[in-house]
C-alpha positions, 0 to 999 in steps of 0.5 A: 527492532526486529519482527515478522510479518506473520505475527502482526494483524492486518486493519482493515482500510475502512474507505467506503471506497476500497474494497477487501483492503489491510495494512500492517504497520512494520516501523513507524515512529513507534518503533523509533523511525520519526519521519516516515511509517512503512507498511505493508498493503495486503489487497484480496482478490478482486479488492483494491484500495481507493482511487484519491489524491494526498500532499505526500508522495509514496514508495511502494515495492510489489512483494507477492500477488498482480495488481494494477497502480493508477496513476492519474489516468493511466493504468500500469500492470505491476507484480511481484519485483516491481516498484513504484514511487506515486507522487504527492497529489497524483490520483492514484489507486491498486488493485488485485487483478490475480487469483492471489492476493497481491502484496506490497510494502507502501512508506509515507511520511508519518503525516501520511499513516493514519 
């Protein structure tokens, strides 16, 4: 499978605790990666993902923009080239703190993709 992110439609993250955040699924069990899902999250200016926790980890890589990653009480500045492992059960949130779109890869086990 070969694709291009520019050909994918973003799906709004509809959690009431999220603002101006969208998800594009790149690779999933539908494409043959049986146990994981690789997504790109795009957070527009002044936007954020919900502050939450769950029983699976995240693997993240920042593609572009400037953001903050909140993990268990600590805000961490992140920008293009940064990566992060968010452990299971950690309270976390991504927030755009720049003027442009904040975009990052997010890999989760298939049970973590909704």
